[in-house]
Each structure stands twice: as structure tokens, then as C-alpha cells.
C-alpha positions in Angstrom: -61.0 41.9 -18.5 -62.8 44.7 -20.1 -61.0 47.3 -22.2 -61.1 50.8 -20.8 -60.4 52.6 -24.0 -64.0 53.0 -25.2 -65.3 54.1 -21.9 -63.1 57.1 -21.5 -63.3 58.2 -25.1 -60.6 60.7 -24.5 -57.1 61.4 -25.9 -54.6 58.5 -25.8 -51.8 58.8 -23.3 -49.4 57.7 -26.0 -49.7 57.6 -29.8 -46.8 56.3 -31.8 -47.4 57.1 -35.4 -45.7 55.5 -38.4 -42.5 54.7 -36.5 -39.4 53.6 -38.4 -35.9 52.7 -37.4 -33.3 50.7 -39.3 -29.9 49.3 -38.2 -27.4 48.6 -41.0 -30.1 48.6 -43.7 -32.4 46.2 -41.8 -35.8 47.7 -41.0 -36.2 46.8 -37.3 -39.4 48.8 -37.0 -41.2 49.5 -40.3 -44.1 52.0 -40.3 -45.6 50.9 -37.0 -48.4 52.8 -35.2 -49.7 51.9 -31.7 -51.5 53.8 -29.0 -52.2 53.5 -25.3 -55.1 55.0 -23.2 -55.1 55.8 -19.4 -55.8 52.8 -17.3 -55.1 50.4 -20.1 -52.6 47.6 -20.6 -51.5 47.0 -24.2 -49.4 43.9 -24.8 -46.7 43.8 -27.4 -46.3 40.3 -28.7 -43.9 38.8 -31.2 -40.9 36.5 -31.7 -37.4 37.6 -30.7 -36.4 40.1 -33.3 -40.0 41.0 -34.2 -39.3 44.6 -33.3 -41.4 45.0 -30.2 -38.5 46.0 -27.8 -37.0 48.3 -30.5 -40.4 50.1 -30.9 -40.6 50.7 -27.2 -37.0 51.8 -26.9 -38.0 54.7 -29.1 -40.6 55.7 -26.5 -38.2 55.2 -23.6 -35.5 57.3 -25.3 -33.0 54.5 -25.7 -33.2 54.8 -29.5 -34.1 57.7 -31.8 -36.5 57.0 -34.6 -35.5 57.5 -38.2 -39.0 58.8 -38.9 -42.5 58.8 -37.3 -43.8 60.8 -34.4 -44.7 60.3 -30.8 -47.6 62.1 -29.2 -48.1 62.3 -25.4 -51.6 63.4 -24.3 -52.2 64.5 -27.8 -49.2 66.8 -28.1 -46.0 66.0 -30.1 -43.2 64.8 -27.8 -39.5 65.3 -28.4 -37.8 62.3 -26.9 -34.0 62.2 -27.6 -32.9 60.3 -24.5 -34.2 58.5 -21.3 -34.2 61.8 -19.4 -36.5 63.3 -22.0 -38.8 60.3 -21.6 -38.9 60.7 -17.8 -39.9 64.3 -18.3 -43.0 63.0 -20.0 -43.6 60.7 -17.0 -42.5 57.6 -18.9 -40.7 55.0 -16.8 -39.3 51.6 -17.9 -39.1 48.5 -15.8 -36.6 46.2 -17.5 -36.6 42.5 -17.1 -33.4 42.8 -15.1 -35.2 45.3 -12.8 -32.0 47.3 -12.4 -32.0 47.0 -8.6 -29.0 47.3 -6.4 -28.9 43.9 -4.7 -27.0 44.9 -1.6 -29.4 47.8 -0.8 -32.8 47.6 0.9 -36.1 48.5 -0.7 -36.1 52.2 0.4 -32.5 52.8 -0.8 -33.5 51.2 -4.1 -36.6 53.3 -4.4 -34.6 56.5 -4.0 -31.4 55.4 -5.8 -29.9 58.4 -7.4 -32.7 60.6 -6.0 -32.1 60.2 -2.3 -34.0 62.3 0.3 -31.7 64.5 2.4 -31.9 66.2 5.8 -31.6 70.0 6.0 -27.8 69.4 6.8 -27.4 67.4 3.6 -27.3 63.9 5.0 -29.2 61.0 3.5 -32.5 60.8 5.4 -33.0 57.1 5.7 -36.0 57.4 8.1 -37.9 59.6 5.6 -37.0 57.3 2.7 -38.3 54.3 4.7 -41.5 56.1 5.7 -42.2 57.1 2.0 -41.4 53.5 0.9 -43.9 52.2 3.4 -46.5 54.6 2.2 -46.2 53.7 -1.5 -46.0 50.0 -0.7 -49.1 50.2 1.4 -50.9 51.4 -1.7 -49.3 49.0 -4.2 -48.6 45.8 -2.3 -49.9 45.9 1.3 -48.4 42.5 2.1 -44.8 43.8 1.5 -43.0 43.9 4.9 -39.3 43.3 4.1 -38.1 46.9 4.3 -34.9 46.2 6.2 -33.5 43.4 4.0 -31.3 43.8 1.0 -33.4 43.2 -2.2 -31.2 40.2 -3.0 -33.1 38.4 -0.2 -36.5 39.2 -1.9 -38.6 37.0 -4.1 -39.0 37.8 -7.8 -42.5 39.2 -7.2 -41.3 41.3 -4.3 -38.4 42.7 -6.4 -41.0 43.6 -9.1 -42.9 45.4 -6.4 -39.9 47.5 -5.5 -39.2 48.4 -9.2 -42.8 49.3 -9.8 -43.0 51.4 -6.6 -39.9 53.3 -7.7 -41.5 54.2 -11.0 -44.9 55.1 -9.5 -43.4 57.2 -6.7 -41.7 59.4 -9.3 -45.0 60.0 -11.0 -44.9 57.5 -13.9 -48.1 57.9 -16.0 -46.8 55.7 -18.8 -45.1 52.4 -17.7 -43.2 50.1 -19.9 -42.9 46.6 -18.5 -40.5 44.2 -20.2 -41.4 40.5 -19.5 -42.7 41.3 -16.0 -43.6 37.7 -15.1 -40.5 35.9 -16.7 -39.2 33.3 -14.4 -41.9 33.8 -11.8 -44.0 31.1 -10.3 -47.8 31.2 -10.3 -48.1 32.9 -6.9 -45.5 35.6 -7.9 -47.2 36.0 -11.2 -50.5 36.6 -9.4 -48.8 39.3 -7.3 -47.6 41.1 -10.4 -51.1 40.8 -11.9 -52.6 42.5 -8.8 -49.9 45.2 -9.0 -50.9 45.8 -12.6 -54.6 46.0 -11.6 -53.8 48.6 -9.0 -51.8 50.7 -11.5 -54.7 50.5 -14.0 -57.1 51.7 -11.3 -54.8 54.8 -10.8 -55.1 55.6 -14.5 -51.6 54.6 -15.4 -51.1 53.2 -19.0 -48.9 50.2 -19.4 -47.1 48.8 -22.5 -46.3 45.2 -21.6 -43.7 43.4 -23.7 -44.1 39.7 -23.6 -43.4 36.4 -25.4 -46.1 34.7 -23.4 -49.6 34.7 -25.0 -51.2 33.6 -21.7 -49.6 36.5 -19.9 -51.1 38.9 -22.5 -54.5 37.2 -22.4 -54.5 37.5 -18.6 -53.0 40.9 -18.0 -53.8 43.0 -21.1 -56.8 44.9 -22.6 -55.4 44.9 -26.1 -52.5 43.2 -27.9 -50.4 44.6 -30.7 -48.6 41.8 -32.6 -45.4 42.4 -34.5 -43.6 40.3 -37.1 -40.4 41.1 -39.0 -40.5 44.8 -37.9 -44.1 45.3 -39.1 -47.4 45.5 -37.1 -49.6 42.5 -37.9 -52.5 44.2 -36.1 -53.9 45.3 -32.8 -56.8 43.3 -31.3 -59.0 43.4 -28.2 -57.9 40.6 -26.0 -61.6 39.8 -25.1 -62.3 39.1 -28.8 -59.5 36.6 -29.6 -58.3 33.2 -28.6 -54.7 32.1 -27.9 -54.8 30.4 -31.3 -55.7 33.7 -32.9 -52.8 35.4 -31.3 -50.5 32.5 -32.2 -51.4 32.7 -35.9 -50.8 36.5 -35.8 -47.3 35.8 -34.3 -46.3 32.9 -36.5 -48.2 33.5 -39.8 -48.5 37.3 -39.6 -52.3 37.2 -40.1 -55.1 38.7 -38.2 -58.1 36.5 -37.3 -60.2 35.9 -40.4 -57.4 37.0 -42.8 -55.4 35.1 -45.3 -51.7 34.5 -44.3 -49.4 37.4 -45.1 
């Protein structure tokens, strides 16, 4: 997979500069800087507790940084809460997917943002039509519009969660372990969804424990250890052993152990 960041040569979608946050005196994120370009997938790798989820929660508005700054399209962003993040077209797809199991795909797509008729009733036909439109773009094989999402496979549930984010104009997508507990076929489906999002110029931060996921899906990888950034590398330039030594030893390829 070829990185897109050099070809566009433009402004990053996201720059997180010198981000710091501490909990009870422990530096969960310690002076970390990462960026993300349009149509690019940047993987965030590291052990549990490395700080990758905490870093991204500062972008999604779940946490407020102690220091550092976030730029969106080159301009300083003020993100105090998840609503602020959404105003910058940042959407998060958590591992749990946050879907209402008893509702169908369209109802989940518009959950809390339902379309209504002129008389103020929920317009289920319009919501299904819009759902079919966005799914035709993202996952043309998806046909289970009438079934509750509890009846869907893991990959299909991912499709619904991604469609919801994209329908509401996400430009920056945070994906938390998107292929966790998925089989090979389902993982391939998510991979194809990600390729489609990239083609539309959406930038994706992908949080993962899985090196193979990152090598398969990402353009670059930023590795964290003990709250610090070990380094950011082009996925095409490294092996899984290189990434493993970054995660475990905290050293970049060709560097002495930290």
C-alpha cells in the first residue's frame, strides 16, 4: 500500500503537537506529536497502557489535554468535549460499535438524529432510502436493511457504524480495533470499507494491537510505549519484526534500545 501523504503535499487533516495528559501523577501521554493526511490511514500501535487510546481520546473530546495543541486543516482547534469534536467532522467508531441491537440498520444510522416528516413523525421510509444510498457506496453487498443489527455479522455491524459516521460528514475517523474478533472474510470486508473511505479523502486513525492489521490496512504507523512516542514509520519501509521491536523495546529500526 502506498502512502498518500507525499503525493498531496498539502496541509495535514490533523496535527497533534506535543500532547500531554497525566492521571494521578502518571504521564499517560508524554509530549507526543502525530499527524494525519487526507486519504491516509495512520495506525497507532502499542501495548495496553501505552497511551494510544488516551492520545486519541484527546482528539475525540473524551479527555482534555493538560498541554499541547490540536490543529485541524492547519488551524488551531478547541476540542473540549465530543460535540466539539463532531463540529470538526471527527467521528469515533469504538470497538463496541455503540449500536442499538434491537433496531435495524436505518434506525441505527439515524439514532438521535432521526429524519422526520413535515408533521413531525419519524420518516422511516426516508431513513431507509438514505441508508440504502450510503450503503450502496460503502458496502454494495449489504442487503439486511429490515433486520435488527443483533442479527448481523461483525463485518456488517462495522459497515453500519462506518456508514453512520460517513453519512454525517466525518472527514477524520477514529477506528478502535476495527477487526477485533472478526474472521478473515469479515476482516477483508472492513479492509475494503477502509479503502473506500481513503478514496473519498477521509483520514483514519486506526488503534490496534495487531501488527498484521497495521501492515495490511495502514500507510504509516505511530508506535507508543509508556506514554511516549517511539516513532512514526512508513509501513512499506518496515517489517513486522521492526514494529515488534518498536513496541517491545521502544526502539526504531536501526536504533539502539531505549
